[in-house]
N, C-alpha and C positions, 0 to 999 in steps of 0.2 A: 207103607211108605216110611222110610227113615225120617225122623224129625229134623235132623240137620242135613241140609242140602247144599250142594255146590252149584252156584249159578255161573253159566258159561258166557255171559255177556262180556267178551274180551275182544277188542278190535283186531289185535295182532295175531296172526296165525301161529307163529312160533311160540308166542307166550301162551296161547290157548293150549297147545300140545303140552308144554312144560307144566303149566298150572293145573291142568286136569290130571296129569299123572301124579303130581305132588299131592293133590287133594285125595286121590285114591290111596296113595301110600300113607297119608295122615289118618285115614280111617273113614273118609266120606264114602258113602255107598248110594247116595241119592244125587243124580245129576240132572240139572234143569237146562234145557236147550231151547232153541227156537229157529225156525227158518229165517226169521228177520235178522238174527245175529250174523248170518253169513259164514258160520264156522262149524256147521254140523260135520263136515268131512274131517276136520281136525279133531273134534271131540271124539268122533267114532274111532279114529286111528289111535288116539291117546287111550281110550278105553280098551281097545283090542290089545295093545301092547302092555298096558298097565295090568289088565286082568291076568295075562300070561305071566308077567313078572311077579305078581303077588300070589299066584297060585289060586286065583278065584275063577268062578264060572259066571256066565251071563246072569244066572238066576240069583247071584249074590248082590246084584246092583239093581237100582230102581232108576229108570230113565224116562224123562219127560221131554216132549217137544211141543211146539205150538203152531197152529194154523194162522198164517198171516192174513191181514185184512183184505188183500186182493183176491183171496181164494174163498170168500164166504159163500159164493153161489154153490148150491148143492152139487152141481155137476163138476165142480172143481175140487171138492173136499177130498175125495178118495185119491185123486192124482197127487194132490199136495202131500197127503199123508204118506203115500208110497214113496214119493221123492225124498221126503225126510228120512224115512226108514232106510232107503237105499244109501243116502249120504252117511248116515250113522252106522251103516253096516250091520243092521240088526234085523231079526226075523219077526220081532214084535215090540210094541211099546207098552210100558207100564201105565203111562198116562199121556193123553193128548188134550191140550187146552186150546180154546179159542183165545187167541192172543189179546184181542180187545173186542168190545162189543160193536165196533164201528166197521162197516163194510166200505172198502174203497173200490174204485173202478177196477174191474177184473183185467188181468193182463200180467205181463212179466215185469213191468215197472212197479217196484214195491211202494214207491212214494209218488203216486200220480198227482200232478199239479196242473192247474190251468195257467193261462198266460199271465195272470195276476199273482201267481205263486200260491194259490189256495188249493188245499187238498180236494181232489175230485171224489166224491162219495158215490156209492152205488145204491140208488133208491129202489132197485128192482128186487131186493132180497131183504128178508127180516132175520133177526138173530135166531128166531125159532126155526126158520127154514134151514139155517146152517146147523143148528143143534140136531135136527132130525137126521141130517146127513152124518153127523158125528155118531149118533146112536147106531147107525148102520155099520160103522167101523167096529164097534163093540160086538155086534152080531157076527162079524166076519171072523172074530177070534184073534185078530192081529193087534188089537188094542184092548187092554184090560180095563181101562177106566177113562172117563172123559170129564172135563171140567172147564172152567172159565177163568180168565185173567183180566185184571184192570176193570172190574165191574163193581157197580154200586148195588146196594140192597134192593132198590126198586127194580132194576133190570134183572137181578138174580131171582127175585120173586116171580117175575113173569115167566122165566124159563122153568123154574122149579115146579110151578103149578101146572104147566103144560107138558112137562117132559115125561116120556115113557121110561127113559133111563135117567135117573136124577143125577145132577152134578156130584161127583165124588170129592172134588177139590175146587176151591177157589184160591187164586193167587192174586194178592193185592199188596200195595204198599202199606206197611204198618210198623210203627215204632212209637216211643213215648210221646212224640209230637203229633202223631196221627194214630191213635189207638184203635180206631174203628170198632168201638165196643159193641155197638148195636149189631153190626154185621157179624162180629165174632159170636155174640150170644145166639143169633139166628142159626149160625153154622153148628154150634154145639147142640142146639135143640134138634136140628134135623140130621145130625150125624155126618155133616160135611167137614172135610179137613180144611182148616183155615191156614193157608201157606203164606207167610209174610215175606215180601221182598223188601230190600232196603232197610233191614232192621238196624243197621248202623248209620242210617241217614245218607246212604251212598258215599259215606266217608267224607262228605262235604265239611269243610272247616271255614269259619267256626260253625259248629253244629252240635249234634248229639254227643260226639266223642269228646267235646270240650265243655259240655253242660256241667255246671258246678255241682249239681246233685249227683250226677254219674261219677264225676271225678272224686268226690268225697267218699262215695260208697266204695269205689275201686280201691282207694287208699286204705280205707278201713278194713276191708276184707282180703286185701292182698291179691286182687285180680286186676286185669287191665280193663279200661273203660269198655272195650269191645266185648270182653267176656261178661261184664255186668249186663250190657244191653241184650246179648244173646240169651243169657240166663233168664232175664225178665220175660223175653218173648216165649221161651219154652214154658216157664212157670205159669204163664197166663193161659196156656193151652193151645198155642199155635206151633206149627212147624215153621221152619225158616230157611232162607237162602242167603248165603254170603258168597263173595267172589274173592277169596284170598289169592293174591298173585305170586306169593312166594311160599316155599316149604315151611318156613318158620311161622308165617301168618296162618297157614292152613292148620298147623298143629295148635296154634293159639286158639283159633276159632272153634276147633273141635274139642278143646279142653274146657268145658264149662260145667259148673255145678250149681245147685240151687242156692238162691240168695236167702239170707235171714229174712224173716217176715217183715221186720221193720224197714229193711232196705227196699224190699218189694213194694211196700206201701208208700214209701217216700217217692219212688218213681211214678207210681200211679197218681200222685198228687201234683206232678209237674203240669203247669198250666199252659206252657207254650204250645201253639198249634200251627203246624206248617206241613203242607203237602209239597213234595219234591217232584212228583211226576204228574203233570197236568192232564195226562191222557184220559183219565176217568171222566173229567168234566168237559173236555174240549174235542176229543177225537184226534188230537195231534199225534203224529207218530211217536211211539214210545221212547223212553229215555235211552239214548245211545251214548255210552261212555266215550269220553275222549281218550286218545291213546296216551295215558299217563301211568 
């Protein structure tokens, strides 16, 4: 799996097409998708035309998508996987993730709510039930690896200890304000790829991109704050996802190099702690970007 990944959480269809092609042209070969994002068709089309334009083959890219919460029941997993594969126009997936460890009421409504506006959960299925259905996808040959997203160490341990096929990847929010050090060390010990999303803090301002430590390092080494944050993520042993919306930003995010050790250590000493995506603790539907 390429360390630098392009996340496709983009609400606008036309922007999805353009940004995905720009990312491919900039050098990205790892594309992270999800049923929940509602744009697998556009991503698939962009990859198809982009591969042809760049003279690349399907085998040259790594594509991930995710099982949404309403499809956790084992009898729904394969159908959801096949539907994603069809929308993406692919014959196999490199990686399929359980999008969150929370099961919602099964059905076509992705965000089922009761009359009081509360999420309706599915108490008839466990995460291990879902995982065993995911393992069957690997057996079928259409899915090369499986993993989990938005998960804490406690829940990961439960799956890891019971799994026939161990998680290959976990995808969680991680950045200097949420380093997830204990989880990262467990992944390193077990050979699990730790894939960080929101390494730039979702671009929220004020936030990581305006942190004085990050700004000072960027000025000192002649890099942008984004490049400093991405370099830190790679240097500590994680893969990462960004969602550049323009060709210039895609080139910037792809152009990173190792930080001097003193700069790396300075970032590790940042004391601010902030989680931007509450889904890990609450089960609320995942972070969906506004159209900006």
